[in-house]
Every structure is written in C-alpha cells, then in structure tokens.
N, C-alpha and C positions, 0 to 999 in steps of 0.2 A: 727630405732625401724621401727616396721612393723604397717603398716595401720587399720589391722585388726587382732586380736585373735580370732582364734579357738580352742576350745577342744574337742579333739575325745575321747570319752570314752566307747568302745564299746566291748562286748564277742566276736564278730567276728571279730574284727580287733586287730591283733600285730604286726601288720608292718602300718603306713598310707600313704604307699605309693600313693595310688590311692588318698587319699583326697587331699597330698601335690602337687600332679602333676593338678588339675584341681583348688585350689586356692593360690598356691603362684605367678599364673602369675598376682594374682589383688592386690599382697602385705599384703597376711594373713599369720601370724604365726599359724604353727598349733603344739598346746600343747596335746600330746598324753599320757593319762591316762588309764593305763591299766584298764580293768573291775575289778580285785579285791581291785582297791585302790579306793575306795568309798572315804571316807573323803577325800584326794587330789582332788577330781573330784569336790566335792560342795566347795572347797576353789577357786578351778582353775574357777570354776563359775561365782564366786562373780564379776570377772574383764573382762570376754569374750565379746565378741559382738555375738558369734555364737556357737550351742556344737549339734553334732553329736551324738546321742546316739542309743542303741537297746532298753536293759530291764530297765536301769535301774529307779528310780520312783524318779520323780522330783515336787515336792510338793508344795504348794503355799510358804511356808516360805522360802525355796530355791530359789523359784522367784523372792522373795522378793529383798530378798540381790543381786539380779543378775542387778545392775543399768545398764550396758553397753547392755545385752543382747537384740539382735532383732529376732535372729531364733533357733527354736529348730526343728533341722533336725532328726526324727525317722527314723532307720533304719530298718523297716517292714510296715507292717499294720495298725496295731491295735495300739491305741494312751491312751489305758486304764491307762498306766504309767507316764500318765504328768495331771497336773492341768491346765486342759484347760479355765476354768472360768479366774482364776488367770492371766493365759497368756491372754487371750483375755484381760482383763482389763488394762493390761500394754502396750497394743499393741504391742508382742511379737509373731510371727509369728510358727505356729507348722506346720507343713507337715510331708506327710507319704509318703511311694510308695506302692500305692494300687493295682497296678496288677505285679508285677515285677515274681509273682512265683505260677500264675494262673496256668498254666503248671503243675509244680511239687507238686504243694499242691492236686490237681484234681487226679493226676496219684499216691500218695499216698495214698493216700483215697479209691480207687479204689482199689489199692495193698492190703490196711489193710482189706477190705470187699472179695478181694477174698481169703486172708489166714486165715480169719474167716469160712466162707461160706465151703471153698476146706481144710481147717483144714490141710494147708501146715507144719506149724510150729510144731505140732503136731507128723505127719508122718515122719518129721525130725527124732525131737528125740529120737521116737519109733524103727527108724529105724537103729540109731548112739548106742541106747541100747541094740540093740540085736534080736526085735523086727518088721517080715518082714510079715504083717499079716494088710490086708485091713481094717479088721474091728477091727484094737487097737485104733481106736478113739472112738467106742462105750463100749469096752469091757473093754477100761483101764481108757479111760477117763470121759467116760457118758456122751461123747455127744450125740445128738438128730439124728436120720435119715440126712444123706444130701439128699439135692432135686438140680432138674436141676433148675440153675439162671432163665431161662426164664418164671420156675411158679411160681417166689416169688415178692413182694413188694418190692421197693427200698422207704423208709421215706426221704427227704430230710428237715431239718430243718433248715431254713436261706437260701434266694435265690440270693445270690448277685453274683458276675462275677464268685469265685471258685465252686460254687455251681450247678451254669446254666454247666460250662465246664465239673462238674462231670454228671451231666444230660444227656450232650450232648456223652459224651462215653459210659454210659451205656445203653443206649438207643441201643447201637448196638449187646448187650447181651440179650434183648429182657425182660427186668425188664418192671412190669408196673410200674408208679413212681407218689408218689404223693409227695407234698410240701406245707411247711408252711413258709408262709413269712407275717406278716399282712401290710408290705410297699410295697409289690410287686403287680401290676394289674394283672388279669385273662388272657390278650391278652399275656402277655411277657413270662407266664408259658406254656400257650398254645404253643408258638412258638417253645418250646422245648419239646412237646409230655408228658407235666406233668399236673398234675390235682392239681389244687388251694383246700387245705381244712383247715381245724383248725389242731390243736396242737393236740387234744386229738384224731380227726380220723389218723393223723400219726400213732400216739404213740400205739393205739388199733389194726391197721392193718397192720404195716408194717413186715414183715422180716428182714431187714436190714436196718438201721436207719444211716445218715452219717448229723453231725453235724456241720454247717458253720455258725453259729449266732455271732455274736460283742458281746463280755462282755459287760453291762449294770447291774445297778442297778437291772432294772428286768427281765434279763434274769442269774444274778448268779443263781447259783443250781437248773435249769430248768429244768434238770433231777436228780430226788431225789428218794426216795425210792418208795412214791406214784407212781411216773412214771413209774419207774420199774414195778411196781404190776400190771399196766393198762395192760403193753406189751407182746408178746406174750412169752410163754416159748422159743419157739425154735428161739427166736430173737434173733440177736445180732447187737450189736450201736459203732461207729465208731469214734471218735474226734481228730480232726485235726487245732482246732479252738482256745478255750483257756480253759486252766486249768477247772477254777472255774464254768464252764457252766455244768459240773456234779459235785456233790454232792459223794465226793470219798468214805464216810464211809457206805453210801449208795449203792453206788455202790459195794464195796465190799461184803455188806449183800447179793445183790442180784446175785451177780457170788457164792457164796459160797452155797445161799439156792438154786440153779438152778433156781431164778425167771426169768431169762433169761438166756438164749445160753454161752452166752459171748461176750466180749468187746475186743476193741483196743483203744488205747488212744496215741496218738502223744504228747498231752500235760499234766500235773496236776497240782494240786490246789499249790501243793509247787516243784520248779525242782532246784535239781535232787530229786526223792521223799527220804525221810528220810531213814536211815537206819535200817531195820528192818519195815516196812511199810509193813502191810499186803498186799496191790497191790503185793509186789516183789514174793510173794508166792504163789499166782494165776495159775493154770495151763488151766484155759480157759481165762486168760488176756494176751492179747501183749499189750507190751509198748514200744515204743522207743524215743529215745532223742530230743525230738520237733526238729525232722530232712526234715519234710515233707518238708519244702521250699527249702531245700539244694540241689544244683548242683555249678556247677562252673560259667553257665550261670547265676543262679540266683545272684548268691552273688555277681559276677562281678557288673550286673546290677544295684542291691541293692546299693552298694557303692557309683560306680558313678553318680544315680540318686540321693541321698540323698546329695551328694557334690555339684551339681550344683545346688538344691533348695538353699542350703546357698551361693552360687557364686550370684546369683540372687539379692536374698534380699539384702545382702550388698553391691550391687553396685544399690541399689534403684527400681529394679523392683520387681515385682509380681511374687510369688513363681507357680509353676503350679496347685500342690497338699497340697495348705493350709485347714486344717480342722477346725480352729477355726476363722472363719468369724467373 
C-alpha cells in the first residue's frame, strides 16, 4: 500500500506522467480522474492526501468530507474556485503557480489589442470572402477610423505581474499608459512609465483597456453597461483575466449599440459559451478559448510546479506558494 494517495483531476491533463515522475519516488499513488468525471473526483477526494486540480470548483462540503486532505495544488494562478476559508480552518494548504505564464498572457493580451486596433481578423475574413479593399473594415463592419498606436492611451486595470509585463512591452509602441490598482504604490507604476489613476479615469480616457484584475466579490461585473457608457465610442476592451469581470449581457449591448468599438475576450462567464450565445454572432468581438496561458513551456512548468508543491507538503515542508496562510 502506498504511503500517500494523490488525485489528479484537471482539464489540462490526459496522462499523469509528469505528476507520477515527481510523486512516485516518495511512495505516492496517483489516481487520475478525467475532468468530465466530476462525481468520481469528489468520491476519490474523500480519502486523498492531496489533490491537483485546474478549474474544478471545490466547496466547503467537499472539503469537510476530505478527512485526510493536506493540500490542494491549483494548476493556475487564480484560486476563486476553491473555498479558502474552509481549507484554512482545516489546515489544508492551497497553492497556486503565480508566475508560470506571465510571458504568455502578456503576449496574448498584446496580440488581442493589436488584432482589435488594426482589425486583423476582419481584414482576413473580407479577403477570404473576395473583398480586397483597405476600407472594408469601415464600409462593411462600421469600425471607426484607425489611428497610430503612439497617438493612443492604454488603460491597464489591475497592475500585477502580467499587467506590468504588458506595460513594459506596450511602452515600446509609444502608448500613453494609465493604470488602476488600489493595492499598488505610485512608485511601482512610475518604474514602468505608467500613471496610476482611479478606475473612472482609466475608463473615460483610454482608447484600449486591458483587464488583469483578480476575480473577487468586489471586482465581479466591474465592467458593466454603466462602465461601457463611460468609455469612448472608439475604445476597445481586452480581457485575459477572468470572465465574470465583465457582465456579458451588458457587453453584448455595448457592442451591438456601438457604445464601444470592439472587444476581445479569452475568458467568458460560462466556459465554453453556450450554443447560440449572442457573443458568437458579433463581428466586433474576438473570442478565444481560454488559451492565453498556453504554450508548451508554460504547460510543462505549470504541471511540474503544482506537483512539486504537493511533494513538499506531503514531506512536511512548507510550500513555496501557499495562498491561504
């Protein structure tokens, strides 16, 4: 009988070879439960010493039943899918991998910004439909006139690691940069050539807004119809953080009524969007499948570091990235 029982349940894993290579040397048995087998996961969790998960929600009832559980290692940055209060009460460590995809997500956010500002998807579609006309984005889609990047203001909402990397990269293109983050000191923003302002100023003055806030009760639906009404009609918004930061029904209204010029979202309130969602019919919206983090490099690092946190805790060591201290 193995000394430890570890359950791996993640939409990012179809073969737990990485986890086995790290954990089998400490006499840990890996039980792999495919992401679609929700009920089986919760049954196995009841006797597990550790769990490695991605997006599965783990609430207080499941945590209460997991009598042997010592750690839940999240394959990702955000931990809003795990009950942090109950796990802290039980002494169960919750860990994340807070910086594994800083390059990937910042690059992806920049890619979405440029795709919106220079209308790459629209031009591609028009040419493939037989339209060879630089004015097609205006005449067919009704987009406002394009402007040079260095004439525009970039608004950054949230100024953590990924947002700061976006600022570093965006500086080379000549953007004026504003940021909102109530937990960041002015001198840190100054280091990146960013002016720290209130949210209302970011919303009203930016030509493109990129969202990098964590999802909390305070930030849920922070971008809603009232927010969009304050934005420039020529402005665009990018979200590579968490879907519920934007109220999607309000985003649909804002895009249909041209309250804003466009949006690009890598995350949605329900993933994937339900069939027939109005989001899927908007020509001024780009949607990607929660892929901003994804390269071979980030994927390998994410799995390795999550498993290493489990190894540390099972051996009685302190994890490197505990979030419920």
